[in-house]
C-alpha positions in Angstrom: -1.0 13.4 -19.2 -0.6 16.6 -17.1 -1.3 18.9 -19.6 -4.5 16.8 -20.5 -5.4 17.1 -17.1 -4.8 21.0 -16.8 -7.1 21.3 -20.2 -10.0 19.1 -19.3 -9.8 21.0 -14.9 -10.1 24.3 -17.3 -12.4 23.1 -19.2 -14.8 21.6 -16.2 -14.2 24.6 -14.4 -15.4 27.3 -17.2 -18.2 25.5 -18.1 -19.2 24.9 -14.2 -18.9 28.6 -13.3 -20.9 30.0 -17.1 -23.2 27.0 -15.8 -23.5 28.9 -12.3 -24.1 32.3 -13.8 -26.9 30.8 -16.5 -28.4 29.7 -13.1 -28.6 33.0 -11.8 -30.1 34.4 -14.8 -32.9 32.1 -13.9 -32.5 29.8 -17.3 -33.9 26.7 -16.4 -31.9 23.3 -16.5 -32.6 19.6 -15.8 -32.4 19.8 -11.9 -29.6 17.3 -10.6 -31.8 13.9 -10.7 -32.2 14.1 -14.8 -29.0 13.5 -15.7 -29.4 13.2 -19.8 -26.7 15.0 -21.8 -24.7 15.4 -18.7 -20.9 15.4 -18.7 -18.7 14.4 -15.7 -15.1 14.2 -14.7 -13.3 13.0 -11.8 -9.8 12.8 -10.2 -8.7 11.1 -7.1 -6.3 8.6 -5.5 -6.3 4.7 -5.7 -5.0 1.6 -3.6 -4.3 -1.6 -5.5 -4.2 -5.3 -4.4 -2.9 -7.6 -7.0 -3.0 -12.2 -7.0 0.5 -13.6 -7.2 1.5 -14.7 -10.9 3.4 -16.2 -12.8 6.0 -14.5 -14.8 7.7 -15.1 -18.1 11.0 -13.7 -19.5 12.4 -14.0 -23.2 15.5 -13.6 -24.8 17.8 -14.7 -27.2 19.8 -16.2 -24.6 17.0 -17.1 -21.8 13.5 -18.3 -21.4 12.4 -18.8 -18.0 8.9 -18.7 -15.9 8.9 -17.3 -12.1 5.8 -19.3 -10.8 3.6 -17.5 -8.2 5.3 -14.0 -7.8 3.7 -11.7 -5.0 3.3 -8.0 -5.7 2.4 -5.0 -3.2 1.2 -1.2 -4.6 3.2 2.1 -4.3 1.4 4.6 -2.0 2.9 7.1 -1.5 1.9 9.3 1.9 -0.1 12.8 1.7 1.4 15.7 0.6 1.2 18.5 -1.4 2.5 16.5 -4.4 -1.4 15.4 -4.6 -2.3 18.8 -6.1 0.6 20.1 -7.9 0.2 19.3 -11.5 4.0 18.6 -12.1 4.0 15.4 -9.6 0.5 14.8 -10.3 1.4 11.0 -11.2 3.8 10.4 -8.3 0.9 9.2 -6.3 -1.6 6.5 -7.1 -4.4 8.4 -9.3 -7.4 8.6 -11.3 -8.5 10.5 -13.8 -12.0 10.0 -15.9 -13.9 12.0 -17.8 -17.6 10.8 -19.3 -21.2 11.3 -20.5 -24.9 10.6 -19.6 -26.0 9.4 -22.6 -29.6 8.1 -21.1 -31.0 9.0 -17.5 -29.4 6.5 -15.7 -26.1 5.3 -17.9 -23.0 6.8 -18.4 -19.9 6.2 -20.8 -17.2 7.0 -19.9 -12.8 7.3 -20.9 -9.9 7.3 -17.7 -6.7 6.3 -16.5 -6.4 3.8 -13.3 -2.8 5.1 -12.7 -1.9 2.2 -9.9 1.9 0.9 -9.6 3.4 -2.8 -9.2 6.1 -3.7 -7.2 7.4 -6.9 -7.2 8.5 -8.1 -3.9 12.3 -8.5 -3.9 14.0 -11.5 -2.0 10.7 -13.7 -1.5 11.4 -17.9 -2.5 9.6 -18.7 -5.7 10.0 -21.8 -8.1 11.5 -21.1 -11.7 11.5 -23.3 -14.7 13.3 -22.6 -17.9 17.1 -22.1 -18.7 19.4 -19.0 -18.7 22.8 -18.7 -20.9 23.6 -15.2 -20.7 27.6 -16.5 -19.4 26.5 -14.7 -15.7 25.9 -16.2 -11.9 22.5 -17.3 -12.8 23.1 -19.8 -15.9 21.7 -23.2 -15.9 18.9 -25.6 -16.5 16.1 -25.3 -13.9 12.8 -27.6 -13.3 10.5 -26.4 -10.5 14.0 -25.2 -8.6 13.6 -22.8 -5.9 15.1 -19.5 -6.2 15.2 -16.2 -4.2 14.7 -12.6 -6.0 17.4 -11.0 -5.3 18.1 -7.7 -7.1 20.9 -8.9 -8.7 18.9 -11.2 -10.4 15.8 -8.6 -11.2 13.9 -5.7 -10.1 10.4 -5.9 -11.4 7.7 -3.0 -11.0 5.1 -1.3 -13.6 5.4 2.2 -11.3 5.0 4.9 -13.7 2.5 3.0 -13.9 0.4 0.3 -14.0 -1.7 2.2 -16.6 -4.9 0.7 -17.0 -6.3 3.2 -20.0 -10.1 2.3 -20.2 -13.9 2.9 -21.4 -16.2 1.6 -19.2 -20.2 1.9 -19.5 -21.9 2.5 -15.6 -25.6 3.0 -14.1 -26.7 5.5 -11.8 -29.1 5.1 -9.1 -30.4 7.6 -7.1 -31.4 6.2 -3.7 -32.8 9.3 -1.3 -36.1 7.8 -1.6 -35.1 4.4 -1.1 -32.9 5.3 2.0 -35.8 7.5 3.4 -32.8 9.9 3.4 -33.9 13.4 1.6 -31.2 16.3 2.6 -31.4 19.5 0.7 -29.1 19.9 -2.0 -27.4 16.3 -1.5 -27.9 13.6 -3.6 -26.8 9.8 -2.8 -26.3 7.5 -5.7 -25.4 3.8 -6.4 -23.3 3.3 -9.4 -21.9 0.0 -10.9 -20.1 -0.8 -14.2 -17.7 -2.6 -16.6 -15.2 -1.5 -18.4 -12.7 -2.9 -21.0 -9.4 -1.2 -21.8 -5.3 -1.4 -22.6 -2.6 -1.8 -20.5 -0.2 1.2 -21.1 2.5 1.0 -18.1 5.8 2.2 -18.1 7.9 -1.3 -16.5 10.8 -0.3 -14.5 12.9 -3.4 -14.7 16.6 -4.9 -14.5 17.1 -8.2 -15.3 20.4 -10.4 -15.1 22.4 -7.8 -15.0 21.5 -6.0 -17.9 21.0 -2.3 -18.5 18.0 -0.9 -16.2 14.8 -0.4 -18.8 11.7 1.7 -17.6 9.8 3.5 -20.8 5.8 3.1 -21.7 4.6 0.4 -23.7 1.5 -0.7 -24.9 2.2 -4.1 -23.3 -1.9 -5.9 -23.3 -5.6 -5.5 -21.8 -7.8 -5.2 -18.8 -11.5 -6.4 -18.3 -13.4 -5.0 -15.0 -16.1 -4.2 -13.0 -16.9 -1.2 -10.8 -19.3 -0.8 -7.7 -19.5 2.8 -6.1 -21.2 5.4 -3.7 -21.4 8.5 -5.1 -22.3 11.8 -3.0 -23.2 15.1 -5.1 -23.7 18.2 -4.1 -25.8 21.1 -5.4 -26.2 19.6 -8.7 -22.7 19.9 -9.8 -19.9 18.6 -7.5 -19.9 14.9 -6.0 -17.1 13.1 -4.2 -17.0 9.3 -5.2 -16.1 5.8 -3.4 -15.4 3.1 -6.1 -14.2 -0.6 -5.5 -13.4 -2.2 -8.8 -11.6 -5.7 -9.5 -10.6 -7.4 -13.0 -8.1 -9.1 -14.8 -4.9 -7.8 -16.6 -3.4 -9.6 -19.3 -0.4 -8.3 -20.6 1.7 -10.8 -22.9 4.1 -8.0 -24.1 6.1 -6.5 -21.6 9.3 -4.7 -22.6 12.1 -5.3 -19.9 15.4 -4.6 -22.3 16.4 -1.9 -24.8 16.7 -5.0 -26.7 13.6 -5.4 -28.5 13.9 -9.5 -28.6 13.6 -9.1 -24.9 10.2 -9.6 -23.3 8.4 -10.9 -20.4 4.6 -11.9 -20.3 1.9 -11.6 -17.0 -2.1 -12.3 -16.5 -3.3 -11.8 -13.0 -6.2 -10.4 -10.8 -6.8 -7.1 -8.9 -8.6 -5.4 -6.4 -8.9 -1.3 -6.5 -10.5 0.5 -4.5 -10.6 4.6 -5.2 -11.6 7.8 -4.0 -12.1 10.3 -6.3 -14.3 14.2 -6.6 -15.4 15.7 -9.5 -18.3 17.3 -11.0 -21.2 17.2 -13.6 -22.8 20.0 -15.9 -25.1 20.4 -18.9 -24.1 20.7 -22.3 -27.5 21.8 -23.4 -30.5 23.2 -21.9 -34.1 22.1 -21.8 
């Protein structure tokens, strides 16, 4: 992923630099409010909030469901690794590249790299049966169990990767806000998205060996609204609020392919990004 990001950032920088050179030679391009035909890319960071969810675990010698499991995200304190290529995915990040196919509409592809951590030591209800020859064997019927680390560690921390396509609308607000400032444009953006979940799930279940591998696990849908501030035609900062639904029906939990988990939940994500937009063609 870091090499893809590096290539895209180099391309964005190269195209933007070439654009400035051509502008200096008085080549007429669309102004900042004529968007059709432009591309954009952004990078930034997020915080995630998740609803409680039922998680079902199945294997050869167990099948049980944990009810209303609570979780949190896993933000990293701000540091230099936020900008180091070999550590780009340590924080919770967002990357997207897109195209204005109409004046006010974009289509884009991106990755919302969220992180999901089940809270340990919470008490939840359990239904089902376990027959692994361990301390947790039994048949459960709405019994209470405490999610100790000996019983379960469960997190999507590298991460809860929502790879999605979005269609969005952009509207310039300068006139409506009566806030015209030279070289600054204020835009409202809203849109919808759909995609797949490609998490790297870190799991230790019922004393089995820890498992932590990428796996396509399900799908998601989402909607967002955001505020975009563009400077000098090409550069912008943007804040988005995104809500969505995630359904993961095939989560890998151990090295044994017969072991799996499933869950679904809603999420709220707030993100802060910076990026650039640039022309592909002349007028």
